[in-house]
N, C-alpha and C positions, 0 to 999 in steps of 0.2 A: 504494500500500500504506500509506503514511504516513497518509493520510486515513481509512483504515478501522481503524487500530489506535490505541490510546491510547499516550501517551508511555511508560508503564510496560511495555506489551506490546512496543513497539519495542525498549526496553532489554533485555527478556527475550530477544527474538529475536536481538538482537546478541550476547548471551551464548551463545545456541545456535550462531550462526555461528562464534563463537570456540571452540566445543567445550568450554565451561565445564562441567566434570563435575557440579558441584552443580546447575546449571540443567538439564542433560540428565537427571540422575536425578530431579529434581523433576517434569519434564514426563512422563517415562516412568512414574512412579508414578501420574500421573493417568490413564494408559492402562490401568491394571489389569494383567491378564495378557497384555500386548502380545505376548510371544514366541509365544503360541499363535495369534495372529491370522494369517489367510491373507496379508494385505497385508504383514506383517512378513517372513514367510517368502518371499513373492514378491520383496520388495525385496532380501533376502539373495541370492536366486538372480540377480536382475537385476544386482546390483553384484558378484556373485561373491565374497561375504564370508561368513565363518562366522557362524552364529547366535550372538548375544551378543558379537560383536566390538565394540570401542569405535567403530570407524568406522561400522558398521551402526547402532548405538544412537544415535550422533550424528545421522546422516541421518534415521533414523526419528523422533527427537524433533523435528527441524525440521518434518518433514511432519505429524506429529501436531499440533504447535502451530498450524501454518497451517490445517489442517483444522478445528481447534477454534475458532480465533479469527478466521479470515479464509477461510471456505469458498469464497468467490468466486475465490480466487487461481488455482485450476486452470483456470477458464474464461479468466481474464485472461491467464495464461501461454499457453494454447492460441491465443487470439486474437492475441497478440503474436507468437508463433512463425509463425502463418499470414501475418501482415502482413510479417514478415521474409522469408519464403519468396517472397511476391509481389514484394517489392522486389528481391530477388536476381534473380528471373526477369526482371523489367522492365529491370534494369540489368546483366545478365550480361556484356555486351560491355565495359562500363566496368570491371567487376571483373576480367575476364580480361586487359584491357589496362593495368591499373593498375600503377604502379611500387611494388612491395611492399618495396623495400630499406629505406626509412625505418622501416617497421613491424618488419622483421627486426632492425634495429639496436637499436630500443627493447627488443625482446624479449631480445636478448643482454645488455643492461645490467642486466636484472632478476635 
């Protein structure tokens, strides 16, 4: 992703990840009447969020930003997810027999 975006775009996306309201509002304004878009309403339904909730707007702004600035990301995510699935299938016995206690301990510390 870093190779496809400029330094400024990466900074902007970081602000979106941090739910910076000014950046979220800036990106949403670029989307025009985003609340009437089918994909906005579908995302609200998928995430079980009220239309115009801050959480929905934050997520939609990130998606809109990536769609606008890095349209290949959806395919890259799909390819990566498929590779992860294949890896899990190939190594399922290792995963099933793995000692997860160290991971559990790290999670508890957070």
